[in-house]
All heavy atoms as an XYZ file, in Angstrom:
956
protein
N      47.974     82.169     44.789
C      46.768     81.357     44.809
C      47.086     79.871     44.812
O      48.193     79.469     44.481
N      46.097     79.085     45.216
C      46.272     77.632     45.251
C      46.249     77.090     43.824
O      45.412     77.490     43.027
C      45.103     76.986     46.019
C      44.931     77.491     47.436
C      45.796     76.760     48.433
O      46.153     75.598     48.182
O      46.135     77.360     49.451
N      47.175     76.192     43.523
C      47.154     75.566     42.202
C      46.198     74.386     42.243
O      46.247     73.581     43.163
C      48.543     75.080     41.821
O      48.455     74.264     40.694
N      45.332     74.307     41.257
C      44.358     73.219     41.240
C      44.619     72.242     40.103
O      43.863     71.315     39.907
C      42.951     73.780     41.162
C      42.574     74.557     42.386
S      40.905     75.181     42.279
C      41.142     76.847     42.787
N      45.683     72.488     39.344
C      45.954     71.631     38.190
C      46.126     70.174     38.578
O      45.730     69.281     37.860
C      47.232     72.069     37.443
C      47.059     73.285     36.571
C      47.373     74.561     37.308
O      48.509     74.710     37.796
O      46.477     75.413     37.403
N      46.731     69.946     39.754
C      47.041     68.579     40.179
C      45.783     67.710     40.269
O      45.842     66.516     40.085
C      47.754     68.600     41.523
N      44.670     68.341     40.554
C      43.426     67.604     40.725
C      42.905     67.134     39.367
O      42.121     66.211     39.274
C      42.407     68.460     41.508
C      42.966     68.739     42.899
C      41.074     67.760     41.621
C      42.360     69.909     43.603
N      43.386     67.794     38.296
C      43.135     67.302     36.945
C      41.653     67.297     36.553
O      41.164     66.331     35.992
C      43.730     65.890     36.821
C      43.977     65.522     35.366
O      44.097     66.399     34.527
N      44.037     64.235     35.078
N      40.947     68.372     36.879
C      39.546     68.521     36.480
C      39.383     69.884     35.806
O      40.154     70.795     36.082
C      38.625     68.426     37.706
C      38.507     67.054     38.364
C      37.780     67.155     39.687
C      37.803     66.056     37.466
N      38.374     70.027     34.929
C      38.211     71.284     34.175
C      37.581     72.403     35.007
O      36.641     73.061     34.590
C      37.296     70.866     33.016
C      36.463     69.775     33.595
C      37.368     69.033     34.558
N      38.107     72.607     36.195
C      37.553     73.599     37.118
C      38.627     74.635     37.410
O      39.766     74.277     37.694
C      37.112     72.921     38.444
C      36.642     73.950     39.464
C      36.020     71.890     38.179
N      38.269     75.910     37.319
C      39.225     76.973     37.627
C      38.595     77.987     38.568
O      37.371     78.098     38.647
C      39.728     77.709     36.351
C      40.586     76.797     35.484
C      38.576     78.290     35.557
N      39.436     78.720     39.273
C      38.954     79.776     40.151
C      38.852     81.049     39.336
O      39.842     81.514     38.778
C      39.917     79.957     41.327
C      39.549     81.038     42.339
C      38.192     80.738     42.984
C      40.612     81.145     43.416
N      37.645     81.591     39.232
C      37.433     82.866     38.553
C      37.662     83.959     39.589
O      36.839     84.154     40.485
C      35.998     82.919     37.996
C      35.689     84.223     37.281
O      36.317     85.250     37.612
O      34.822     84.230     36.396
N      38.794     84.635     39.479
C      39.167     85.630     40.500
C      38.249     86.842     40.518
O      38.056     87.441     41.577
C      40.630     86.050     40.314
C      41.588     84.958     40.659
N      41.896     84.619     41.957
C      42.267     84.084     39.870
C      42.738     83.602     41.960
N      42.985     83.254     40.710
N      37.641     87.173     39.382
C      36.743     88.330     39.360
C      35.475     88.028     40.153
O      34.982     88.868     40.900
C      36.384     88.763     37.925
O      35.829     87.648     37.229
C      37.610     89.257     37.171
N      34.975     86.803     40.024
C      33.765     86.404     40.767
C      34.107     85.816     42.137
O      33.249     85.683     42.991
C      32.975     85.344     39.991
C      32.390     85.817     38.691
C      31.604     84.685     38.032
O      30.689     84.123     38.633
N      31.975     84.325     36.818
N      35.374     85.395     42.272
C      35.776     84.732     43.514
C      35.110     83.389     43.702
O      34.845     82.959     44.812
N      34.819     82.721     42.562
C      34.221     81.388     42.694
C      34.727     80.424     41.637
O      35.304     80.827     40.650
C      32.700     81.431     42.747
C      31.979     82.283     41.764
C      30.477     82.349     42.051
N      29.862     81.044     42.223
C      29.140     80.701     43.298
N      28.967     81.550     44.275
N      28.593     79.506     43.389
N      34.504     79.145     41.917
C      34.929     78.094     40.982
C      33.977     78.038     39.802
O      32.760     78.121     39.979
C      34.949     76.742     41.698
C      35.951     76.595     42.836
C      35.715     75.284     43.576
C      37.374     76.660     42.323
N      34.548     77.906     38.612
C      33.737     77.801     37.391
C      34.239     76.633     36.550
O      35.380     76.181     36.713
C      33.764     79.114     36.560
C      33.104     80.252     37.311
C      35.189     79.485     36.167
N      33.394     76.172     35.634
C      33.755     75.059     34.755
C      33.391     73.725     35.374
O      33.105     73.632     36.565
N      33.405     72.692     34.545
C      33.102     71.343     35.035
C      31.671     71.192     35.504
O      30.808     72.017     35.237
N      31.420     70.113     36.244
C      30.078     69.833     36.777
C      30.032     70.298     38.230
O      31.071     70.599     38.825
C      29.791     68.318     36.741
O      30.745     67.667     37.601
C      29.898     67.745     35.337
N      28.849     70.334     38.815
C      28.712     70.704     40.230
C      29.559     69.752     41.077
O      30.287     70.182     41.972
C      27.240     70.630     40.711
C      27.134     71.017     42.176
C      26.349     71.507     39.871
N      29.474     68.450     40.768
C      30.239     67.458     41.533
C      31.738     67.756     41.470
O      32.435     67.673     42.481
C      29.977     66.040     41.022
C      28.601     65.494     41.348
C      27.542     65.826     40.295
O      27.822     66.614     39.376
O      26.431     65.299     40.406
N      32.221     68.121     40.275
C      33.646     68.424     40.121
C      34.032     69.683     40.888
O      35.073     69.716     41.541
C      33.989     68.572     38.629
C      33.956     67.243     37.895
C      34.121     67.412     36.387
O      33.805     68.457     35.817
N      34.621     66.381     35.734
N      33.181     70.705     40.857
C      33.488     71.945     41.589
C      33.519     71.709     43.087
O      34.412     72.186     43.786
C      32.487     73.047     41.231
C      32.679     73.607     39.829
C      31.879     74.880     39.597
N      30.440     74.703     39.751
C      29.618     74.305     38.762
N      30.101     74.028     37.561
N      28.320     74.186     38.988
N      32.538     70.963     43.599
C      32.486     70.670     45.041
C      33.725     69.870     45.446
O      34.347     70.133     46.474
C      31.178     69.939     45.433
C      31.232     69.431     46.871
C      29.985     70.871     45.239
N      34.104     68.915     44.612
C      35.292     68.106     44.911
C      36.556     68.964     44.944
O      37.378     68.841     45.843
C      35.445     66.965     43.899
C      36.640     66.098     44.188
C      36.571     65.142     45.187
C      37.828     66.268     43.506
C      37.681     64.349     45.492
C      38.938     65.488     43.792
C      38.861     64.533     44.792
N      36.696     69.853     43.954
C      37.872     70.735     43.902
C      37.895     71.663     45.120
O      38.947     71.896     45.720
C      37.909     71.540     42.575
C      38.942     72.665     42.628
C      38.203     70.608     41.394
N      36.724     72.158     45.507
C      36.624     73.025     46.694
C      37.112     72.260     47.923
O      37.908     72.771     48.713
C      35.179     73.499     46.874
C      35.021     74.501     47.994
C      35.122     75.863     47.738
C      34.785     74.089     49.304
C      34.983     76.796     48.770
C      34.654     75.013     50.323
C      34.758     76.361     50.061
O      34.633     77.277     51.083
N      36.630     71.027     48.080
C      37.046     70.190     49.213
C      38.564     69.927     49.175
O      39.250     70.104     50.178
C      36.275     68.861     49.207
C      36.843     67.868     50.159
C      36.605     67.806     51.511
C      37.772     66.820     49.874
N      37.335     66.786     52.061
C      38.059     66.163     51.078
C      38.389     66.374     48.703
C      38.942     65.090     51.149
C      39.262     65.303     48.772
C      39.536     64.680     49.984
N      39.059     69.483     48.023
C      40.489     69.142     47.893
C      41.382     70.344     48.181
O      42.438     70.223     48.804
C      40.769     68.575     46.501
N      40.935     71.519     47.756
C      41.701     72.749     47.991
C      41.643     73.136     49.469
O      42.665     73.443     50.080
C      41.157     73.896     47.103
O      41.169     73.458     45.743
C      42.014     75.138     47.228
N      40.434     73.080     50.050
C      40.262     73.441     51.465
C      41.067     72.533     52.387
O      41.611     72.978     53.395
C      38.771     73.381     51.842
N      41.173     71.252     52.022
C      41.877     70.283     52.868
C      43.331     70.077     52.415
O      44.023     69.204     52.919
C      41.151     68.931     52.855
C      39.693     68.993     53.245
S      39.386     69.844     54.827
C      37.599     69.967     54.765
N      43.757     70.887     51.447
C      45.125     70.804     50.916
C      45.477     69.389     50.442
O      46.509     68.843     50.784
C      46.140     71.289     51.958
C      45.974     72.756     52.283
C      46.887     73.230     53.400
N      46.901     74.673     53.497
C      45.915     75.405     54.014
N      44.825     74.820     54.454
N      46.001     76.725     54.075
N      44.560     68.804     49.678
C      44.769     67.457     49.134
C      45.038     67.572     47.635
O      44.182     67.236     46.814
C      43.536     66.589     49.350
C      43.087     66.445     50.794
C      43.736     65.246     51.465
N      43.153     65.013     52.775
C      42.191     64.133     53.034
N      41.701     63.388     52.061
N      41.732     63.983     54.248
N      46.207     68.086     47.290
C      46.511     68.376     45.876
C      46.484     67.124     45.001
O      46.227     67.218     43.813
C      47.869     69.057     45.772
N      46.751     65.964     45.583
C      46.798     64.748     44.765
C      45.491     63.961     44.767
O      45.421     62.861     44.240
C      47.955     63.851     45.226
C      49.320     64.440     44.860
C      50.447     63.475     45.156
N      50.555     63.109     46.561
C      51.115     63.880     47.497
N      51.617     65.049     47.181
N      51.184     63.477     48.748
N      44.465     64.524     45.382
C      43.177     63.822     45.459
C      42.582     63.613     44.070
O      42.788     64.421     43.172
C      42.208     64.615     46.321
N      41.888     62.510     43.898
C      41.212     62.210     42.643
C      39.725     61.988     42.906
O      39.380     61.313     43.868
C      41.805     60.929     42.005
C      43.232     61.103     41.500
C      43.260     61.927     40.208
N      44.598     62.198     39.717
C      45.337     63.255     40.061
N      44.878     64.135     40.910
N      46.539     63.443     39.540
N      38.914     62.542     42.037
C      37.464     62.361     42.178
C      37.105     60.955     41.717
O      37.206     60.634     40.547
C      36.725     63.411     41.321
C      35.196     63.313     41.262
C      34.579     63.358     42.647
C      34.632     64.433     40.396
N      36.726     60.101     42.655
C      36.323     58.750     42.262
C      34.817     58.588     42.440
O      34.130     59.497     42.877
C      37.118     57.685     43.018
S      37.019     57.838     44.787
N      34.337     57.416     42.099
C      32.903     57.154     42.081
C      32.231     57.415     43.422
O      31.135     57.963     43.477
C      32.693     55.684     41.683
C      31.522     55.469     40.755
C      31.477     54.034     40.240
O      32.399     53.658     39.479
O      30.545     53.322     40.618
N      32.898     57.033     44.524
C      32.318     57.211     45.862
C      32.038     58.675     46.169
O      30.948     59.020     46.636
C      33.262     56.652     46.944
C      33.301     55.132     46.929
O      32.494     54.519     46.195
O      34.145     54.560     47.652
N      33.045     59.526     45.928
C      32.872     60.960     46.210
C      31.822     61.559     45.283
O      31.024     62.386     45.694
C      34.183     61.732     46.046
C      35.102     61.605     47.224
C      36.248     60.650     46.951
O      36.265     60.046     45.856
O      37.107     60.514     47.833
N      31.878     61.145     44.019
C      30.911     61.656     43.034
C      29.497     61.334     43.502
O      28.622     62.205     43.509
C      31.180     61.027     41.659
C      30.490     61.724     40.546
N      29.163     61.509     40.261
C      30.933     62.652     39.659
C      28.818     62.273     39.229
N      29.870     62.973     38.851
N      29.274     60.092     43.940
C      27.955     59.652     44.415
C      27.549     60.423     45.664
O      26.404     60.838     45.806
C      27.985     58.145     44.699
C      26.655     57.655     45.168
C      25.580     57.322     44.392
C      26.237     57.471     46.527
N      24.520     56.931     45.195
C      24.897     57.020     46.507
C      26.864     57.644     47.762
C      24.177     56.743     47.668
C      26.151     57.366     48.921
C      24.822     56.924     48.863
N      28.498     60.616     46.569
C      28.226     61.305     47.837
C      27.753     62.747     47.582
O      26.804     63.221     48.199
C      29.497     61.285     48.694
C      29.345     61.750     50.090
C      28.495     60.901     50.977
N      29.063     59.632     51.382
C      28.359     58.677     52.010
N      27.094     58.858     52.288
N      28.917     57.548     52.354
N      28.425     63.439     46.648
C      28.045     64.820     46.313
C      26.677     64.832     45.621
O      25.800     65.618     45.974
C      29.111     65.486     45.405
C      30.460     65.598     46.140
C      28.640     66.877     44.958
C      31.654     65.857     45.231
N      26.489     63.919     44.654
C      25.223     63.808     43.924
C      24.076     63.587     44.903
O      23.015     64.200     44.800
C      25.336     62.650     42.919
C      24.076     62.390     42.145
C      23.665     63.026     41.013
C      23.071     61.424     42.467
N      22.461     62.507     40.594
C      22.065     61.532     41.469
C      22.915     60.480     43.489
C      20.928     60.727     41.472
C      21.777     59.686     43.501
C      20.800     59.810     42.495
N      24.295     62.703     45.886
C      23.269     62.375     46.869
C      22.917     63.589     47.737
O      21.752     63.839     48.044
C      23.737     61.214     47.738
C      22.629     60.599     48.548
C      23.113     59.350     49.280
N      22.329     59.181     50.485
C      22.561     59.808     51.626
N      23.580     60.647     51.714
N      21.806     59.607     52.677
N      23.941     64.359     48.127
C      23.697     65.572     48.935
C      22.853     66.572     48.143
O      21.946     67.206     48.695
C      25.029     66.198     49.346
N      23.122     66.672     46.849
C      22.326     67.563     45.990
C      20.896     67.051     45.889
O      19.941     67.831     45.918
C      22.962     67.675     44.593
C      24.342     68.355     44.545
C      25.025     68.072     43.211
C      24.239     69.850     44.794
N      20.727     65.720     45.805
C      19.394     65.120     45.742
C      18.613     65.336     47.047
O      17.387     65.375     47.031
C      19.482     63.607     45.464
C      19.860     63.284     44.031
C      18.663     63.453     43.110
C      19.051     63.364     41.657
N      18.585     64.473     40.839
N      19.330     65.471     48.158
C      18.675     65.745     49.442
C      18.138     67.178     49.489
O      17.439     67.557     50.420
C      19.657     65.541     50.609
C      20.014     64.108     50.995
C      21.130     64.102     52.041
C      18.801     63.351     51.526
N      18.512     67.971     48.465
C      17.982     69.326     48.386
C      18.987     70.419     48.720
O      18.641     71.601     48.741
N      20.232     70.029     48.993
C      21.254     71.039     49.276
C      21.749     71.637     47.963
O      21.778     70.960     46.940
C      22.428     70.434     50.049
C      22.033     70.037     51.449
C      21.685     68.720     51.746
C      21.945     70.988     52.463
C      21.283     68.354     53.019
C      21.538     70.636     53.746
C      21.206     69.316     54.013
O      20.793     68.963     55.268
N      22.138     72.898     47.997
C      22.693     73.549     46.806
C      24.208     73.637     46.963
O      24.743     73.484     48.065
C      22.065     74.948     46.558
C      20.572     74.822     46.273
C      22.327     75.901     47.712
N      24.860     73.901     45.850
C      26.315     73.937     45.787
C      26.939     74.773     46.922
O      27.851     74.318     47.608
C      26.702     74.507     44.421
C      28.152     74.384     44.065
C      28.425     74.793     42.612
O      27.473     74.885     41.799
O      29.597     75.003     42.307
N      26.432     75.990     47.122
C      27.010     76.866     48.146
C      26.856     76.300     49.563
O      27.704     76.555     50.420
C      26.399     78.272     48.073
C      26.969     79.076     46.899
O      28.085     78.753     46.445
O      26.299     80.021     46.437
N      25.805     75.529     49.801
C      25.634     74.908     51.122
C      26.670     73.803     51.331
O      27.172     73.625     52.440
C      24.221     74.348     51.278
C      23.169     75.436     51.395
C      21.774     74.854     51.433
O      21.391     74.060     50.568
N      21.001     75.249     52.426
N      27.011     73.094     50.259
C      28.038     72.054     50.367
C      29.398     72.707     50.601
O      30.197     72.213     51.402
C      28.038     71.149     49.130
C      26.719     70.442     48.825
C      26.900     69.423     47.706
C      26.131     69.773     50.062
N      29.645     73.854     49.945
C      30.878     74.607     50.207
C      30.933     75.017     51.685
O      31.974     74.948     52.322
C      30.945     75.893     49.359
C      31.125     75.706     47.868
C      30.773     76.715     46.991
C      31.659     74.535     47.328
C      30.943     76.585     45.610
C      31.826     74.393     45.952
C      31.469     75.416     45.108
O      31.633     75.282     43.753
N      29.782     75.450     52.194
C      29.719     75.898     53.592
C      30.032     74.747     54.553
O      30.769     74.924     55.520
C      28.330     76.477     53.896
C      28.236     77.114     55.277
C      26.831     77.617     55.601
O      25.989     77.741     54.714
N      26.585     77.896     56.858
N      29.483     73.553     54.274
C      29.756     72.385     55.110
C      31.246     72.029     55.074
O      31.858     71.746     56.119
C      28.910     71.193     54.659
N      31.840     72.082     53.888
C      33.267     71.781     53.741
C      34.095     72.821     54.503
O      35.048     72.481     55.212
C      33.657     71.733     52.245
C      33.002     70.520     51.572
C      35.174     71.697     52.076
C      32.978     70.571     50.049
N      33.695     74.090     54.379
C      34.403     75.167     55.098
C      34.324     74.959     56.607
O      35.312     75.180     57.318
C      33.816     76.524     54.712
N      33.166     74.511     57.095
C      33.000     74.255     58.530
C      33.991     73.218     59.023
O      34.626     73.388     60.061
N      34.155     72.149     58.255
C      35.112     71.102     58.611
C      36.538     71.639     58.541
O      37.362     71.370     59.414
C      34.939     69.901     57.683
S      36.001     68.514     58.126
N      36.832     72.433     57.506
C      38.177     72.988     57.321
C      38.552     73.943     58.461
O      39.725     74.038     58.836
C      38.277     73.705     55.976
N      37.558     74.634     59.026
C      37.811     75.592     60.107
C      37.948     74.920     61.474
O      38.419     75.534     62.425
C      36.672     76.619     60.180
C      36.632     77.686     59.079
C      35.285     78.398     59.095
C      37.775     78.684     59.239
N      37.520     73.666     61.570
C      37.554     72.959     62.853
C      38.938     72.351     63.091
O      39.358     71.438     62.383
C      36.495     71.843     62.856
O      36.745     70.936     63.911
N      39.640     72.878     64.079
C      40.991     72.364     64.400
C      40.917     70.873     64.732
O      41.789     70.105     64.352
C      41.595     73.146     65.565
C      41.986     74.573     65.195
C      42.658     75.278     66.379
C      43.174     76.656     65.989
N      42.053     77.618     65.793
N      39.873     70.480     65.452
C      39.719     69.073     65.844
C      39.627     68.189     64.598
O      40.321     67.168     64.506
C      38.472     68.892     66.715
C      38.427     67.558     67.383
C      38.922     67.222     68.612
C      37.876     66.339     66.842
N      38.714     65.894     68.867
C      38.073     65.317     67.808
C      37.237     66.019     65.636
C      37.645     63.999     67.594
C      36.822     64.712     65.437
C      37.021     63.722     66.412
N      38.787     68.576     63.641
C      38.609     67.769     62.423
C      39.851     67.803     61.532
O      40.039     66.928     60.708
C      37.369     68.217     61.638
C      36.093     67.798     62.285
N      35.438     68.577     63.226
C      35.370     66.653     62.173
C      34.359     67.929     63.641
N      34.292     66.762     63.020
N      40.698     68.821     61.708
C      41.929     68.919     60.916
C      43.092     68.152     61.548
O      44.198     68.169     61.032
C      42.316     70.386     60.697
C      41.357     71.157     59.796
C      41.077     70.460     58.476
O      41.956     69.905     57.833
N      39.818     70.459     58.069
N      42.835     67.481     62.677
C      43.867     66.611     63.246
C      44.364     67.014     64.615
O      45.189     66.319     65.215
N      43.864     68.146     65.133
C      44.266     68.569     66.479
C      43.333     67.896     67.491
O      42.509     68.527     68.129
C      44.183     70.102     66.575
C      44.749     70.629     67.879
O      45.208     69.871     68.723
N      44.703     71.947     68.042
N      43.477     66.538     67.586
C      42.624     65.752     68.474
C      43.477     64.675     69.145
O      44.671     64.580     68.859
C      41.448     65.131     67.687
C      41.914     64.341     66.476
O      42.735     63.431     66.581
N      41.407     64.693     65.302
N      42.893     63.890     70.026
C      43.658     62.907     70.807
C      44.383     61.878     69.941
O      45.401     61.344     70.361
C      42.752     62.215     71.840
C      41.610     61.458     71.217
N      40.544     62.104     70.619
C      41.383     60.141     71.086
C      39.715     61.198     70.152
N      40.182     59.991     70.425
N      43.863     61.613     68.740
C      44.524     60.631     67.856
C      45.581     61.286     66.969
O      46.399     60.589     66.377
C      43.528     59.959     66.913
S      41.979     59.488     67.639
N      45.508     62.608     66.832
C      46.382     63.298     65.894
C      46.045     62.966     64.444
O      46.890     63.016     63.563
N      44.781     62.601     64.219
C      44.332     62.167     62.888
C      43.261     63.132     62.378
O      42.317     63.437     63.097
C      43.732     60.734     62.961
C      43.115     60.327     61.637
C      44.782     59.733     63.401
N      43.398     63.598     61.121
C      42.328     64.444     60.587
C      41.081     63.638     60.244
O      41.194     62.523     59.735
C      42.933     65.075     59.333
C      44.143     64.296     59.009
C      44.514     63.464     60.191
N      39.934     64.194     60.581
C      38.645     63.603     60.196
C      37.991     64.614     59.260
O      37.167     65.406     59.681
C      37.773     63.342     61.425
C      38.351     62.306     62.344
C      39.071     62.672     63.467
C      38.191     60.946     62.080
C      39.624     61.712     64.315
C      38.731     59.988     62.917
C      39.453     60.374     64.034
N      38.433     64.630     57.997
C      37.958     65.667     57.084
C      37.656     65.130     55.681
O      37.736     65.857     54.710
C      38.976     66.813     57.010
C      40.341     66.361     56.528
O      40.518     65.247     56.033
N      41.335     67.222     56.669
N      37.299     63.851     55.620
C      36.982     63.265     54.308
C      35.643     63.805     53.808
O      34.759     64.154     54.599
C      36.929     61.745     54.390
O      35.793     61.344     55.131
N      35.511     63.844     52.508
C      34.248     64.260     51.897
C      33.147     63.289     52.303
O      32.012     63.679     52.537
C      34.427     64.296     50.375
C      33.452     65.133     49.565
C      33.350     66.552     50.105
C      33.872     65.151     48.118
N      33.508     62.018     52.432
C      32.573     60.978     52.856
C      31.964     61.318     54.217
O      30.767     61.168     54.427
C      33.293     59.628     52.909
C      32.393     58.532     53.448
O      31.380     58.240     52.793
O      32.683     57.982     54.524
N      32.792     61.795     55.147
C      32.302     62.160     56.484
C      31.421     63.406     56.421
O      30.316     63.421     56.963
C      33.475     62.403     57.437
C      33.062     62.966     58.805
C      32.383     61.891     59.650
C      34.252     63.542     59.544
N      31.910     64.447     55.767
C      31.203     65.735     55.727
C      29.797     65.588     55.148
O      28.837     66.159     55.653
C      32.009     66.783     54.926
C      33.379     67.031     55.571
C      31.237     68.104     54.821
C      34.369     67.772     54.684
N      29.683     64.778     54.074
C      28.407     64.659     53.365
C      27.671     63.350     53.680
O      26.728     62.989     52.988
C      28.644     64.765     51.849
C      29.373     66.019     51.359
C      29.519     65.982     49.838
C      28.677     67.303     51.800
N      28.080     62.659     54.741
C      27.537     61.320     55.036
C      26.018     61.294     55.180
O      25.337     60.452     54.602
C      28.190     60.768     56.309
C      27.808     59.327     56.588
C      28.772     58.692     57.564
N      30.110     58.585     56.972
C      31.207     58.320     57.678
N      31.145     58.161     58.977
N      32.373     58.227     57.072
N      25.472     62.193     55.994
C      24.019     62.237     56.222
C      23.588     63.698     56.267
O      24.426     64.599     56.353
C      23.628     61.600     57.571
O      24.221     62.379     58.627
C      24.091     60.155     57.697
N      22.283     63.908     56.263
C      21.733     65.257     56.419
C      22.252     65.884     57.725
O      22.603     67.049     57.755
C      20.201     65.173     56.432
C      19.507     66.493     56.303
C      17.998     66.304     56.372
N      17.431     65.711     55.163
C      17.183     66.387     54.041
N      17.483     67.668     53.959
N      16.658     65.791     52.987
N      22.289     65.089     58.790
C      22.782     65.581     60.084
C      24.228     66.057     60.001
O      24.596     67.073     60.584
C      22.684     64.496     61.166
C      21.250     64.304     61.665
O      20.391     65.170     61.368
O      20.995     63.301     62.352
N      25.068     65.286     59.305
C      26.470     65.672     59.138
C      26.581     66.998     58.385
O      27.312     67.890     58.803
C      27.247     64.588     58.369
C      27.607     63.397     59.190
N      26.677     62.444     59.549
C      28.786     63.001     59.733
C      27.282     61.511     60.274
N      28.564     61.821     60.393
N      25.854     67.103     57.279
C      25.902     68.320     56.462
C      25.472     69.518     57.295
O      26.144     70.550     57.319
C      25.031     68.179     55.189
C      25.570     67.042     54.294
C      24.995     69.493     54.396
C      24.629     66.624     53.157
N      24.359     69.360     58.015
C      23.833     70.448     58.856
C      24.833     70.832     59.945
O      25.050     72.014     60.207
C      22.503     70.032     59.512
C      21.357     69.830     58.536
C      20.826     71.120     57.916
O      21.007     72.208     58.511
O      20.232     71.044     56.823
N      25.437     69.832     60.572
C      26.395     70.083     61.654
C      27.587     70.886     61.145
O      28.018     71.850     61.774
C      26.873     68.749     62.254
C      27.881     68.906     63.384
C      28.419     67.570     63.864
C      29.498     67.032     62.940
N      30.165     65.820     63.475
N      28.118     70.497     59.996
C      29.289     71.190     59.450
C      28.931     72.578     58.921
O      29.724     73.506     59.048
C      29.969     70.336     58.374
C      30.784     69.214     58.945
C      30.434     67.893     58.720
C      31.911     69.466     59.723
C      31.181     66.847     59.251
C      32.672     68.430     60.258
C      32.295     67.113     60.023
N      27.713     72.738     58.363
C      27.280     74.069     57.915
C      27.181     75.012     59.125
O      27.633     76.151     59.058
C      25.912     73.984     57.214
C      25.988     73.501     55.783
S      24.337     73.190     55.073
C      23.595     74.819     55.166
N      26.629     74.504     60.209
C      26.478     75.288     61.443
C      27.854     75.653     62.016
O      28.080     76.756     62.490
C      25.660     74.449     62.438
C      25.132     75.203     63.625
C      26.109     75.244     64.793
O      26.744     74.211     65.080
O      26.242     76.303     65.415
N      28.783     74.691     61.933
C      30.155     74.887     62.399
C      30.822     76.033     61.632
O      31.559     76.834     62.210
C      30.939     73.596     62.161
C      31.942     73.252     63.207
S      32.748     71.682     62.785
C      31.705     70.536     63.653
N      30.569     76.122     60.337
C      31.149     77.186     59.509
C      30.715     78.549     60.017
O      31.527     79.453     60.186
C      30.749     77.011     58.044
N      29.412     78.679     60.291
C      28.866     79.947     60.778
C      29.492     80.292     62.131
O      29.967     81.407     62.341
C      27.321     79.871     60.893
C      26.754     81.125     61.535
C      26.709     79.645     59.522
N      29.521     79.317     63.031
C      30.038     79.538     64.384
C      31.535     79.877     64.382
O      31.966     80.818     65.030
C      29.772     78.301     65.246
C      29.857     78.572     66.738
C      29.494     77.352     67.545
N      30.457     76.277     67.411
C      30.199     75.066     66.928
N      28.990     74.762     66.517
N      31.135     74.143     66.850
N      32.315     79.098     63.627
C      33.773     79.273     63.644
C      34.212     80.500     62.865
O      35.197     81.139     63.225
C      34.480     78.020     63.133
C      34.325     76.788     64.030
C      34.896     75.539     63.355
C      34.982     76.993     65.383
N      33.486     80.868     61.801
C      33.799     82.110     61.073
C      33.569     83.318     61.958
O      34.368     84.243     61.973
C      32.981     82.219     59.778
C      33.613     81.453     58.625
C      32.650     81.175     57.476
O      31.460     81.455     57.569
N      33.156     80.608     56.395
N      32.488     83.265     62.727
C      32.162     84.338     63.658
C      33.259     84.426     64.724
O      33.745     85.499     65.044
C      30.808     84.021     64.333
C      30.062     85.253     64.836
C      28.723     84.864     65.423
C      27.720     84.408     64.342
N      26.442     83.951     64.925
N      33.673     83.269     65.223
C      34.697     83.173     66.264
C      36.034     83.728     65.778
O      36.744     84.402     66.492
C      34.845     81.711     66.695
C      35.742     81.519     67.872
N      35.400     81.991     69.122
C      36.947     80.937     67.996
C      36.379     81.690     69.965
N      37.344     81.062     69.315
N      36.390     83.402     64.527
C      37.658     83.849     63.959
C      37.626     85.316     63.543
O      38.655     85.893     63.243
C      38.053     82.966     62.762
C      38.470     81.581     63.184
C      39.062     80.767     62.034
O      39.109     81.227     60.909
N      39.501     79.566     62.345
N      36.435     85.878     63.520
C      36.289     87.291     63.164
C      36.823     88.228     64.227
O      36.690     89.436     64.130
N      37.417     87.662     65.279
C      38.068     88.463     66.326
C      37.118     89.112     67.292
O      37.325     90.237     67.745
N      36.029     88.389     67.623
C      35.093     88.977     68.602
C      35.495     88.599     70.031
O      36.240     87.698     70.273
C      33.651     88.546     68.316
C      33.463     87.016     68.283
O      34.449     86.296     68.395
O      32.314     86.565     68.157
């Protein structure tokens, strides 16, 4: 399993439930993002905290934010397989606007289906 200690937040993966537990919603979403993007040294700072809080205020729930993050993680282009060779997978980008969140959530559904070997 992925080690999350480096992120230094009170969030752990509950293997029986298969979900993150402990900490605040903002901390869990951040840990999910850092794990999905393999950013073991990432630190939750004020900007990311605000960005997650704002997405929740827009009416999105925790699992929808996980879905948006998963959509970005599944996109080869956003992971750096693009003309610049640069990943575009920051939490700031994923949660920037309602349109961004919706686009990445939709991407998760499409790319999961695609990877399902159809």
